[in-house]
N, C-alpha and C positions, 0 to 999 in steps of 0.2 A: 565472271564468264568462264574464267579458266577452270573453276571447280566443276563445270558441266562437261568438260572435255575429258573423254576417256582415253587414257594413254593407249596408243595403238598396240604396243607390245602385249597388252593384257587381253586384247580381243583377237589376238593372232591365233591362227590355227594350231600352232605348236604348243599353246598353253592348254589345249583340250586333249585329254589323254583317253584312249580306249584300251582296254585290256582284254586278253583272251588267253589266260594262263590255265593250262591243263583242262581245257574245255569250258572254263568259266567265262562269263561275259561281264563287263562292267565299264563304267565311264566316270571320269572325274575331271574337274577343272581346277587349276592352280590360280589363286588370286591373292593380292596383297591383304594384309590384316585390316586395312581400312576400307575394303571393298566387299560387296556381297553379290552373290549370284542369285538372280531372280528367274523363276519359271515363267514362260510365256504361254503355258497351257491354257489359261483362261481366255486367251485370244484366238485359240484354235477353233475350227468348226466343231470339233468333238474332242472329248478328253482322251488322254492316253489309255486310261483304263477306268473301269467302274469302281468307285469308292463309296459303298453304301453299307450301312449296318442297322437297318430298321428293326425295332423290337415289337413283337406282337403279343397280345394277351390271350389269344386262342390258338390252338393247334391248327384249326381249319384255315385261319388267316395265313399262317406260315406255309401250310401246304399249298394254298392257292398261289401265294407269291412264288414259291419254288417251281410250281407247275408252269407258271406264266413266264418266268424270266430265266430259267436254266437253259443252257445250250445243249441241244441234242448231240453235238460233237464232243462235249465234255461233261459227262454225267456228274451231278452234284455229290459231294461227300458230306454226310451229316453226322455231327458229333453230339452225343447226348451225355449230360452230366447229372446223374441223380442227386449228387451232393449239393449242387447249386440250383437244381430244378430248372436247368436251361437246355434247350435244344438249339444248336447252331448249325445252319446249312452253309457250306462254302460252295458258291456257285462258280468260282474260277479257281478250283483246286489244281495243283500240279498235275500235268498230264505228260505229254512227251517232252515238254520244256518246263522249267521252273516258273512259278507264278507268284505274284505278290499276295494273292488270296485276300483281296480287299472287298469282295462282294459277299457279305456275311449276314444275311437275315437271321433273326433268332426269335425263339419263343421263350418267354420267362413265365413259369407257372406262379400264380399268385393265390394266396389263401383267400377264401371267402371271408367276409366280415365276421360271420358267426364263428368259424373255426379260428380265425385270428384272435378273437376275444379270449378263447380258451388257451391258445398258445401264449398269450401275453401274461397270464397268471400261472402258467404251468410250472409247478414246483415251488412257487413262492409262498412264504408263510403269510397267513392272513388272520386278522382278528375275527372274533365271533361276529361283530357287526358288519365288517367288510365282506365276510363270507356270505352272510345272509343277504346283503344288498346285491352281491354278484349273482347268487342263485335266483333271486327274485327277478333280476334283469334278464337272465338267460334261461328262464324256466321253459320257454318254448322249444329250446334245443333238446330238452331231456325227455326221454320216452320211458325210462325206468329208473326209479319209481315213477308213478304217474304224477300228473300235475298237482292233484290234490295233496299228495304226500309231500311233494316238494314245498308247497306253500305252508303245510303244517310245520316242516323243518324251519322255514323262514320265520314263522310266527313264534316257534319255540326259541329260536335264537334271540328274538327280541324280548321275550318274556324272561329269559335267563341271563340278562345282561348284568344283574346285580347279585348273582349267586356265586358261591365259591365251590369250584369243582374239586373233588377229593381223589377219585380213582376211576379207572375204566376197566370194563370186563368184556372180553370177546364172547359173544353168544354162539350157540351151535349153528345158527342160520347165517353166520358170517357178519352180522351187524355188531355194533359196539354199544354197550350200555354204560352211561356215565352217572356216577353218584355225586350229588352236590348237597351243600348246606345253604339254606336261605339265611337272611339276616337274623331271624328269630331262632336259628339253630334247627329248624325243621328240615329233615332230610328228604331228599327226593331223587328221582333218577329220570333220565331221558335216553331213548334209544335212537341211534343214528346209523345210517348205512355206511359200509366201507367202500362202496363203489356205486356209481351211477352210470347210466348208458345214454349216450347222445345219438341223435340221428341228424346228420348234416353233411353237406358236401365239403371235401377238403380243399380242392382247388376250384377256382372259378370255372364255370361251364360244366362241372361234373355233377353226377347224380348224388343224392344224399346217401351216406353209408353209416353203419353202426360204429361208434367210437366209445370205448370204455374209459372212464375217468375214475381213478381210485382216489379216495379221500383219506388223508393221513391226519390224525389228531394228536395234539400234545397238550398236556396240562402244564401250565407255566404260571407259577405264583397264584394258583387258584383260578386262573383264566384259561379258557379253552382256545387253542390256536389250531388253525386249519391249513392244509395245503392240498391243492388239487393236482394230480399227476396224470397226464395222458398216458395210458398203458401202451407199451410198445410203440412209442412215439416215432422213432426212426423207421421202423418197419412199416408203420402206417403211411408215412410220407413217401417211402420208396414204392410201396404198392400203388398208391394214388398216382405217383408220377409215371409208373410203368403204363398206366391207363392212358396218360397223355401221349406217351410214345406210340402206343397202339393206335390211338385216334389219328395221329399225324401220318403214320405209315399207311393207314387205310384210306386217307384222303388225298395224299400226294400222288401226282401223275408225272413220274419221271423215270424213263427207262434206264436200267442198270444203276440206279441210285445205290450208293454204298452207305449203310447205316452202322455206326460203331459207337462204343461207349468210351468216353475219356477216362483215363486212370487218374 
């Protein structure tokens, strides 16, 4: 029973300290090492402040939320970060007085499944078989060369699994021609493109756009190795994300909203 009794000196008013040094405000309480201070906020009719950080997958959802829940007396401040592809709105930002800034809805841009598939293999070395399988699976993303040419590439990859590649030559049209020997020493050659063009949306909810993918080849111990590289990858992402920013600003309804970029 004695363990349930709180010593009166520790709940005394003199153990709760308020400070106001040089215009600052604060409060703290002094307790023994074996005691803990608990908040009673959950038992109040309403919380002391809003603590919410929902994440949305579309800019319209974020714009609707900000339009609905911002305070007309305290315009929202919106931070955009192209590096992380995140837009964060702070609905309780500092105004005349400091704020905890705990009401922070955000939009996080997400790649579409199609673009994500190309990002996953971006710059990675692939065998002839793996490259053929990947192109066959993602052929619907490619608009140049046409679908028939892509399938011809896939079929040539399969037919040339047992040949020994000797050298490559860059042709005047930008393609590459590879010379190989078959098992019976018969020589042959195959021409492959140095780049392909895709048509797909970068982020979810966006319209499809043209994406150039450059193909790098390397002859390694008689085998042909591939790597697919998204051309101007970083610029492509930033341009796509700037469209997300434009979509948000066009949809949000909040007077005197401040929009800025994080460094």
